[in-house]
Rosetta silent file (secondary structure, phi, psi, omega in degrees, C-alpha in Angstrom):
SEQUENCE: XXXXXXXXXXXXXXXXXXXXXXXXXXXXXXXXXXXXXXXXXXXXXXXXXXXXXXXXXXXXXXXXXXXXXXXXXXXXXXXXXXXXXXXXXXXXXXXXXXXXXXXXXXXXXXXXXXXXXXXXXXXXXXXXXXXXXXXXXXXXXXXXXXXXXXXXXXXXXXXXXXXXXXXXXXXXXXXXXXXXXXXXXXXXXXXXXXXXXXXXXXXXXXXXXXXXXXXXXXXXXXXXXXXXXXXXXXXXXXXXXXXXXXXXXXXX
SCORE:     score description
SCORE:     0.000 S_00000001
   1 L     0.000  135.928 -176.064 -147.966   65.720   13.611 S_00000001
   2 L  -128.156  159.135  175.824 -147.657   63.413   16.481 S_00000001
   3 L  -125.468  144.044  172.974 -145.337   60.336   17.393 S_00000001
   4 L   -63.938  126.945 -171.640 -145.981   57.357   19.525 S_00000001
   5 H   -69.008  -32.398  179.786 -144.156   57.859   22.785 S_00000001
   6 H   -64.800  -37.697 -179.048 -143.190   54.158   23.112 S_00000001
   7 H   -63.127  -39.519  179.635 -141.518   54.298   19.636 S_00000001
   8 H   -70.567  -35.549 -177.700 -139.343   57.332   20.758 S_00000001
   9 H   -68.717  -38.637 -178.351 -138.374   55.604   23.990 S_00000001
  10 H   -60.367  -21.593 -178.370 -137.261   52.484   22.143 S_00000001
  11 H   -95.810   -5.224  178.134 -134.646   54.665   20.235 S_00000001
  12 L   -75.166  144.132 -179.283 -133.067   56.182   23.248 S_00000001
  13 L   -78.989  151.931 -175.169 -129.663   54.828   24.211 S_00000001
  14 L  -103.214   -6.137  170.810 -129.623   53.226   27.647 S_00000001
  15 L    54.720   38.383  174.958 -125.829   54.034   28.364 S_00000001
  16 L   -71.128  147.214  171.301 -125.444   50.666   30.221 S_00000001
  17 L   -67.676  163.542  176.345 -121.929   49.718   31.256 S_00000001
  18 L   -56.245  138.203 -175.097 -120.239   46.910   29.224 S_00000001
  19 L  -110.908   98.952 -177.058 -121.687   43.562   29.969 S_00000001
  20 L   -67.258  128.152  177.127 -118.840   41.067   29.999 S_00000001
  21 L    88.408    7.996 -176.647 -120.006   37.695   28.601 S_00000001
  22 L   -86.721  135.425  179.795 -123.225   38.916   27.136 S_00000001
  23 L   -70.353  -26.041 -179.439 -123.911   37.665   23.652 S_00000001
  24 L   -85.140   -4.955 -171.520 -125.402   40.997   22.744 S_00000001
  25 L   -95.583  130.293  176.278 -122.514   43.091   24.042 S_00000001
  26 L   -81.295    6.675 -179.732 -119.672   43.985   21.525 S_00000001
  27 E  -119.605  150.735  178.389 -117.214   44.242   24.461 S_00000001
  28 E  -134.244  165.168  170.209 -115.256   41.768   26.541 S_00000001
  29 E   -97.989  127.531  179.841 -112.700   42.131   29.438 S_00000001
  30 E  -124.532  163.078 -177.209 -109.285   41.049   28.191 S_00000001
  31 E   -87.409  137.071  179.470 -105.926   40.841   30.021 S_00000001
  32 E   -85.016  121.731  179.360 -103.528   43.676   29.367 S_00000001
  33 E   -86.564  -47.201 -178.181 -100.150   42.166   28.327 S_00000001
  34 E  -167.866  160.052  177.592  -98.291   45.405   27.897 S_00000001
  35 E  -102.383  148.443  175.823  -98.769   49.092   26.863 S_00000001
  36 E  -119.866  138.580 -179.509  -97.230   50.474   23.645 S_00000001
  37 H    48.865   54.565 -179.072  -96.119   54.122   23.250 S_00000001
  38 H    57.463   16.199  176.221  -97.573   54.855   26.808 S_00000001
  39 H   119.504    0.199  178.677 -100.997   53.636   26.058 S_00000001
  40 L   -71.462  -22.146  169.240 -101.630   54.767   22.513 S_00000001
  41 E  -131.257  158.091 -179.015 -101.793   51.109   21.752 S_00000001
  42 E  -134.864  129.223  172.255 -102.426   48.187   23.940 S_00000001
  43 E   -90.886  124.000 -174.295 -101.389   44.520   23.621 S_00000001
  44 E  -118.737  156.220  169.766 -104.257   42.216   24.938 S_00000001
  45 E  -128.055  125.207 -174.842 -104.914   38.579   25.363 S_00000001
  46 L  -107.368  121.831 -178.245 -108.452   37.470   25.001 S_00000001
  47 L    60.759   31.917  179.860 -109.522   34.246   26.699 S_00000001
  48 L    78.754   11.565 -179.988 -105.930   33.254   27.228 S_00000001
  49 L   -80.514  173.419 -174.752 -105.205   33.533   23.428 S_00000001
  50 L   -61.439  144.205 -177.458 -102.061   34.871   21.762 S_00000001
  51 L   -59.669  135.682  178.661 -101.339   38.598   22.397 S_00000001
  52 E  -137.327  136.455 -179.744 -102.717   41.033   19.810 S_00000001
  53 E   -86.518  124.442  173.546 -102.012   44.784   19.507 S_00000001
  54 E  -129.164  161.308  174.950 -104.987   47.107   19.215 S_00000001
  55 E   -63.440  166.219  179.564 -105.592   50.834   19.264 S_00000001
  56 E  -142.925  144.016  174.508 -106.491   52.302   22.554 S_00000001
  57 L   -66.325  140.135 -176.608 -108.485   55.211   23.920 S_00000001
  58 L   -73.291   87.041  178.180 -106.445   58.043   25.300 S_00000001
  59 L  -133.602  179.272  177.094 -106.923   57.480   28.976 S_00000001
  60 L   -82.647  107.366 -175.670 -104.719   56.672   31.910 S_00000001
  61 L   -99.541   11.613 -179.997 -103.686   53.157   31.564 S_00000001
  62 L   -54.451  120.537  170.562 -101.163   53.190   34.485 S_00000001
  63 L    77.860    8.789  178.690 -101.301   49.953   36.460 S_00000001
  64 L   -72.342  135.965  178.406 -104.065   48.545   34.285 S_00000001
  65 L  -110.755  -31.388 -176.762 -104.233   44.758   34.216 S_00000001
  66 E  -135.307  162.519 -169.381 -107.382   44.262   32.445 S_00000001
  67 E  -146.070  138.571  163.293 -109.357   46.286   29.732 S_00000001
  68 E   -73.387  126.046 -178.048 -112.774   46.690   28.261 S_00000001
  69 E  -123.327  123.696  174.111 -112.112   45.652   24.554 S_00000001
  70 E   -71.990  136.389 -179.904 -114.438   46.250   21.690 S_00000001
  71 E  -120.899  153.098  171.893 -114.594   43.098   19.554 S_00000001
  72 L   -78.406  118.016 -171.361 -115.667   42.484   16.015 S_00000001
  73 L   -68.695   -9.083 -179.350 -119.008   40.683   16.391 S_00000001
  74 L   -97.481  -31.288 -176.437 -118.475   38.675   13.284 S_00000001
  75 L  -114.438   -7.817 -176.222 -114.943   37.320   13.809 S_00000001
  76 L    71.463    7.958 -179.163 -114.626   37.833   17.742 S_00000001
  77 L   -82.161  145.094  177.838 -111.283   39.481   17.234 S_00000001
  78 E   -73.952  141.686 -174.524 -110.440   42.501   19.459 S_00000001
  79 E  -122.119  -26.188 -177.060 -110.369   45.809   17.617 S_00000001
  80 E  -160.042  137.099  177.938 -110.004   48.607   20.092 S_00000001
  81 E   -94.283  122.244 -170.363 -109.263   48.946   23.821 S_00000001
  82 E   -82.748  -42.058 -177.236 -111.880   51.263   25.356 S_00000001
  83 E   173.923  169.981  176.617 -110.333   51.640   28.817 S_00000001
  84 E   -58.039  154.123  179.854 -109.102   49.928   31.930 S_00000001
  85 L  -128.900  146.789  169.083 -111.582   47.439   33.469 S_00000001
  86 L   -68.638  154.457  179.923 -111.900   46.136   36.947 S_00000001
  87 L   -59.139  131.563  170.674 -110.608   42.725   37.694 S_00000001
  88 L   -72.208  165.646 -171.654 -113.339   40.174   37.196 S_00000001
  89 L   -65.779  -35.129 -178.389 -114.313   37.876   40.096 S_00000001
  90 L   -95.311  124.546 -175.590 -112.896   34.862   38.117 S_00000001
  91 L   -58.926  135.064  173.417 -109.217   35.247   37.136 S_00000001
  92 L   -70.004  135.060  178.930 -108.617   35.642   33.405 S_00000001
  93 L   -67.953  146.029 -175.382 -106.487   32.900   31.897 S_00000001
  94 L   -88.641  150.049  176.587 -102.913   33.834   30.962 S_00000001
  95 L   -79.855  118.984  176.257 -101.466   33.273   27.504 S_00000001
  96 L  -113.497  115.674  174.937  -98.615   30.714   27.582 S_00000001
  97 L   -48.576  130.242 -179.483  -96.352   30.591   24.597 S_00000001
  98 L   -59.238  147.030  171.375  -96.161   27.228   22.939 S_00000001
  99 L   -67.733  138.918 -178.818  -92.937   25.299   23.263 S_00000001
 100 L   -60.259  134.262 -177.657  -90.820   25.593   20.147 S_00000001
 101 L   -65.691  137.128 -177.514  -91.282   22.740   17.939 S_00000001
 102 L   -73.631  124.954  176.557  -88.400   20.261   17.857 S_00000001
 103 L   -80.454  120.070  178.077  -86.789   20.163   14.416 S_00000001
 104 L   -75.029  163.897  178.126  -86.377   16.533   13.312 S_00000001
 105 L   -77.076  150.786 -179.421  -83.461   15.287   11.255 S_00000001
 106 E  -121.547  165.893  174.955  -83.821   15.634    7.513 S_00000001
 107 E  -127.072  152.145  177.065  -82.016   14.066    4.550 S_00000001
 108 E  -153.184  150.474  179.195  -80.799   15.587    1.334 S_00000001
 109 E  -123.675  122.708  176.091  -78.664   14.242   -1.519 S_00000001
 110 E   -88.930  118.447  179.872  -76.042   16.379   -3.227 S_00000001
 111 L  -110.591  143.616 -176.143  -75.578   15.302   -6.832 S_00000001
 112 L   -63.931  142.188  174.038  -72.552   16.343   -8.871 S_00000001
 113 L  -105.828  -17.901 -179.235  -73.038   19.219  -11.211 S_00000001
 114 E  -157.251  144.457  170.858  -69.487   18.976  -12.714 S_00000001
 115 E  -150.072  145.379 -178.037  -66.599   16.519  -12.481 S_00000001
 116 E  -170.090  169.116 -173.898  -63.159   16.595  -14.139 S_00000001
 117 E  -123.546  135.417  174.068  -59.393   15.763  -13.730 S_00000001
 118 E   -86.968  125.737  176.926  -56.484   17.988  -13.486 S_00000001
 119 L  -104.507   20.595 -174.568  -53.425   16.449  -15.370 S_00000001
 120 L    87.120  -12.484  176.403  -50.922   18.983  -14.190 S_00000001
 121 L  -134.105  -24.182 -175.082  -51.349   21.316  -17.062 S_00000001
 122 L  -164.146  157.303  171.736  -55.053   21.434  -17.810 S_00000001
 123 E   -68.269  129.223 -177.076  -58.537   20.179  -16.907 S_00000001
 124 E  -140.089  170.417  175.940  -59.085   17.000  -19.000 S_00000001
 125 L   -99.898   91.341 -172.733  -61.458   14.124  -19.555 S_00000001
 126 L  -101.060  144.165  175.218  -59.173   11.292  -18.444 S_00000001
 127 L    51.902   44.270 -177.729  -59.931    7.505  -18.626 S_00000001
 128 L    78.970   11.419  174.455  -63.454    7.858  -19.806 S_00000001
 129 L    99.243 -177.645 -174.844  -64.429   10.724  -17.658 S_00000001
 130 L    86.474 -150.536  179.147  -65.313   11.139  -13.920 S_00000001
 131 E  -122.738  128.993 -175.576  -62.545   12.003  -11.442 S_00000001
 132 E  -122.925  165.132  173.149  -59.098   10.484  -11.222 S_00000001
 133 E  -143.787  162.506  168.845  -56.104   10.786   -8.785 S_00000001
 134 E    99.416 -177.292 -178.417  -52.515    9.474   -8.651 S_00000001
 135 E   -96.856  129.147 -174.114  -49.655    9.058  -10.960 S_00000001
 136 L   -81.581  165.051  178.269  -50.477    7.488  -14.415 S_00000001
 137 L   -67.957  -13.131  177.315  -48.272    4.884  -16.184 S_00000001
 138 L   -90.522   -1.363  176.667  -47.312    7.804  -18.525 S_00000001
 139 L    98.600   -3.629  176.297  -46.005    9.856  -15.557 S_00000001
 140 L   -71.769  153.699  170.633  -48.819   12.453  -15.116 S_00000001
 141 E  -113.122  116.168 -173.733  -49.987   13.231  -11.665 S_00000001
 142 E   -99.159  149.026  167.335  -53.738   13.536  -11.540 S_00000001
 143 E  -143.057  118.122 -176.971  -56.167   15.195   -9.246 S_00000001
 144 E   -82.174  165.377  171.448  -59.881   14.842   -9.646 S_00000001
 145 E  -157.708  136.482  175.035  -62.723   17.221   -8.471 S_00000001
 146 E  -120.972  137.924  179.094  -66.465   17.045   -8.370 S_00000001
 147 E  -118.444  151.018 -174.305  -68.603   20.223   -7.575 S_00000001
 148 L  -121.888   14.077 -175.826  -72.111   20.396   -6.276 S_00000001
 149 L    58.699 -134.969 -170.703  -73.004   24.038   -7.096 S_00000001
 150 L  -116.833   29.703 -170.863  -75.000   25.709   -4.341 S_00000001
 151 L   -72.493  -41.259 -179.371  -77.189   22.698   -3.386 S_00000001
 152 L   -66.935  -47.388 -179.292  -75.879   22.405    0.226 S_00000001
 153 H   -57.269  -34.130 -178.128  -75.979   26.190    0.696 S_00000001
 154 H   -70.643  -10.495  179.310  -79.672   26.254   -0.502 S_00000001
 155 H   -74.480  -13.064 -169.869  -80.636   24.031    2.484 S_00000001
 156 L    85.029 -164.086  178.349  -80.069   27.068    4.752 S_00000001
 157 L   -74.785  111.684 -172.916  -78.348   27.243    8.074 S_00000001
 158 E  -129.338  166.778  168.200  -77.965   23.566    8.928 S_00000001
 159 E  -119.790  113.901 -179.642  -76.001   21.186   11.297 S_00000001
 160 E   -88.736  124.718 -179.255  -74.817   18.095    9.451 S_00000001
 161 E   -98.013  -25.718  177.183  -74.892   14.966   11.669 S_00000001
 162 E  -154.835  148.322 -177.425  -73.892   12.404    8.922 S_00000001
 163 E  -150.322  121.202  178.604  -72.613   12.410    5.446 S_00000001
 164 E  -119.127  121.521 -177.911  -72.001    9.619    3.101 S_00000001
 165 E   -97.533  127.679  179.466  -70.104    9.762   -0.163 S_00000001
 166 E   -98.413  127.741  179.144  -70.999    7.106   -2.755 S_00000001
 167 E  -114.748  136.826  170.797  -68.195    5.966   -5.169 S_00000001
 168 L  -121.106   97.640 -172.184  -68.467    3.874   -8.312 S_00000001
 169 E   -69.693  149.120  164.778  -64.870    3.100   -9.113 S_00000001
 170 L   -71.191  161.022  174.027  -63.427    2.592  -12.462 S_00000001
 171 L   -65.524  135.589  174.905  -61.834   -0.786  -13.078 S_00000001
 172 L  -136.065  165.195 -176.452  -58.121   -1.018  -12.041 S_00000001
 173 L   -79.017  -17.663 -173.699  -55.480   -3.689  -11.996 S_00000001
 174 L  -151.547  158.071  175.032  -54.965   -3.400   -8.178 S_00000001
 175 L   -62.233  145.476 -177.924  -56.627   -2.165   -5.090 S_00000001
 176 E  -144.075  167.989  177.968  -56.037    1.526   -4.298 S_00000001
 177 E  -115.821  120.875 -178.717  -56.856    4.140   -1.689 S_00000001
 178 E   -78.752  133.689  177.516  -58.914    7.140   -2.505 S_00000001
 179 E  -116.956  118.142 -171.153  -57.822   10.311   -0.578 S_00000001
 180 E  -114.889  128.849 -175.580  -60.726   12.745   -0.501 S_00000001
 181 E  -141.762  137.327  167.271  -60.608   16.411    0.449 S_00000001
 182 E   -46.671  139.391 -177.958  -62.804   19.530    0.268 S_00000001
 183 E  -160.815  166.191  174.513  -61.592   21.751   -2.626 S_00000001
 184 E  -120.018  158.928  178.108  -62.615   24.555   -5.021 S_00000001
 185 L   -82.425  141.607  169.838  -62.057   24.751   -8.800 S_00000001
 186 L  -141.621  161.687  175.788  -59.296   26.894   -9.945 S_00000001
 187 L   -68.595   -6.268 -174.348  -57.591   27.308  -13.445 S_00000001
 188 L  -118.947   20.270  175.086  -54.486   25.759  -11.887 S_00000001
 189 L   101.118 -179.972 -178.284  -56.270   22.565  -10.477 S_00000001
 190 L   -60.764  135.373  168.634  -58.099   21.929   -7.243 S_00000001
 191 E  -100.753  112.565 -176.704  -57.427   24.196   -4.270 S_00000001
 192 E   -63.718  137.579 -173.330  -57.673   22.246   -1.124 S_00000001
 193 E  -128.613    9.425  179.468  -59.883   23.619    1.495 S_00000001
 194 E  -169.733 -168.637 -179.974  -59.929   21.049    4.375 S_00000001
 195 E   -68.673  167.152 -175.840  -58.841   17.837    5.823 S_00000001
 196 E  -109.830  139.174  175.687  -58.458   14.596    3.994 S_00000001
 197 E  -117.697  134.593  175.038  -60.569   11.377    4.427 S_00000001
 198 E   -94.548  142.360  178.209  -59.151    7.915    3.206 S_00000001
 199 E  -141.693  113.363  174.613  -61.201    5.245    1.602 S_00000001
 200 E   -71.527  130.549 -178.187  -59.757    1.926    0.568 S_00000001
 201 E  -109.926  110.511  179.963  -61.080    0.823   -2.814 S_00000001
 202 L   -65.858  164.815 -179.912  -61.018   -3.032   -3.112 S_00000001
 203 L   -72.898  139.003 -177.878  -60.271   -4.677   -6.497 S_00000001
 204 L    57.684   29.643 -175.289  -63.358   -4.872   -8.727 S_00000001
 205 L   -75.058  137.837  172.154  -65.432   -2.973   -6.161 S_00000001
 206 L   -92.614  -16.420 -179.455  -68.755   -1.872   -7.750 S_00000001
 207 L  -159.852  138.827  174.073  -69.668    0.523   -5.024 S_00000001
 208 E  -133.724  124.798  170.753  -67.891    2.087   -2.013 S_00000001
 209 E   -95.173  128.621 -176.004  -69.584    4.230    0.639 S_00000001
 210 E  -118.712  133.393  171.630  -67.320    6.596    2.449 S_00000001
 211 E   -81.176  115.743 -174.674  -68.153    8.524    5.609 S_00000001
 212 L  -119.548   26.920 -175.517  -67.218   12.124    4.973 S_00000001
 213 L   -57.913  -38.982 -168.230  -69.185   13.678    7.978 S_00000001
 214 L   -70.570  -17.456  179.116  -66.025   15.395    9.336 S_00000001
 215 L  -110.236   -7.728 -167.074  -65.570   17.418    6.158 S_00000001
 216 H   -68.922  -19.444  173.798  -69.168   17.725    4.947 S_00000001
 217 H   -60.266  -30.687 -179.164  -69.636   21.045    6.764 S_00000001
 218 H   -67.956  -25.362 -174.120  -67.412   22.734    4.284 S_00000001
 219 H   -72.493  -11.317  171.907  -69.746   21.744    1.375 S_00000001
 220 H   -79.620   -5.921  174.619  -72.164   24.476    2.588 S_00000001
 221 L   -80.037  132.884  174.322  -69.605   27.023    1.581 S_00000001
 222 L   -44.950  130.601 -179.664  -69.954   28.441   -2.044 S_00000001
 223 L    73.235    0.012 -175.234  -67.956   26.556   -4.590 S_00000001
 224 L   -88.992  123.884  176.739  -66.581   23.918   -2.305 S_00000001
 225 E  -118.309 -162.069  174.741  -66.576   20.433   -3.808 S_00000001
 226 E  -121.791  138.276 -172.397  -64.610   17.160   -3.213 S_00000001
 227 E  -116.700  151.004  166.127  -61.276   16.405   -4.722 S_00000001
 228 E  -104.798  116.690 -169.482  -59.371   13.115   -5.181 S_00000001
 229 L  -122.268    3.918 -172.021  -55.825   13.961   -4.022 S_00000001
 230 L   -71.713  169.786  173.064  -54.134   10.584   -3.336 S_00000001
 231 L   -89.404  -29.017  177.895  -50.933    9.195   -4.901 S_00000001
 232 L   -62.724  135.847 -172.356  -52.444    5.771   -5.775 S_00000001
 233 L   -77.540  130.519  176.031  -53.622    5.624   -9.346 S_00000001
 234 E   172.392  164.457 -174.892  -57.487    5.200   -9.679 S_00000001
 235 E  -143.718  162.989 -178.441  -60.649    6.852  -10.743 S_00000001
 236 E  -125.410  127.265 -178.322  -64.322    7.256   -9.939 S_00000001
 237 L   -64.484  157.849  170.197  -67.078    7.067  -12.605 S_00000001
 238 L  -103.276  155.787  176.857  -69.484    9.999  -13.239 S_00000001
 239 L   101.980  158.007 -172.802  -73.297    9.441  -13.502 S_00000001
 240 L    62.101 -131.447  178.452  -75.976    7.865  -11.450 S_00000001
 241 L  -101.199   10.346 -176.258  -75.362    8.015   -7.800 S_00000001
 242 L   -67.920  131.000  173.691  -71.590    7.962   -8.177 S_00000001
 243 L    76.340   20.017  171.715  -69.846   10.908   -6.269 S_00000001
 244 L   -90.641  159.673 -176.865  -73.133   11.895   -4.695 S_00000001
 245 E  -126.765  120.009 -179.580  -73.325   12.809   -1.005 S_00000001
 246 E   -94.312  119.076  178.184  -76.193   11.842    1.208 S_00000001
 247 E  -101.703  140.826  172.270  -76.602   14.331    4.109 S_00000001
 248 E  -120.816  122.486 -164.677  -78.489   13.845    7.322 S_00000001
 249 E  -149.550  162.534  170.085  -78.935   17.320    9.009 S_00000001
 250 E  -130.270  145.118 -175.889  -81.017   19.476   11.258 S_00000001
 251 E   -69.120  138.939  173.979  -81.961   23.144   10.913 S_00000001
 252 L   -76.504    0.000    0.000  -80.060   25.570   13.184 S_00000001
């Protein structure tokens, strides 16, 4: 049996060195970003792209700035560092991390999940519902409360730059002043948790917007809502946008 000599020669490996930039070569020269575990793995940057960690041949990587890297011919991604490479004549581009994206301001509206009035002995539905404050004609002292569940907490770590509380007052015989404070629900009435914000309520007002920015940060704490704690008698309706809080915030 005989074989053609040229056919045998064509199957012999030529053992040529890696050819950087050749379309037929599965290797390229990449920049070495850092060694991992003394060279068991190498983090490389290819063509100035983001660093990728690949396995590495067990050779002396001391002082290596560039490496021959085997790439996947289908995807072009580096898969294995073969060994240190000489520096090419043209300097390899360095990878520069992109500047962090600036987070713009966002908005969210907290809507009431529960509203009630403490009449000194129990939580009650006073005056048609909603939240009331002050001393009634019958001599009861009322404190109202509205809670928002975990809506603010669900937004994540945020910095609140503005917060507006919308009030839809019940009709009253005279103007009054709403005193609004962060508070939590207890079986003995609202437990105050922060400073008080004052809001004058004109006679026959259909809507009043109140800046509550200075206390809004407390609304991100579990269970914290807003209470009406003033001495003047008056109430806020429930439903619609009444007692909702519009937040303007950025992510931390």
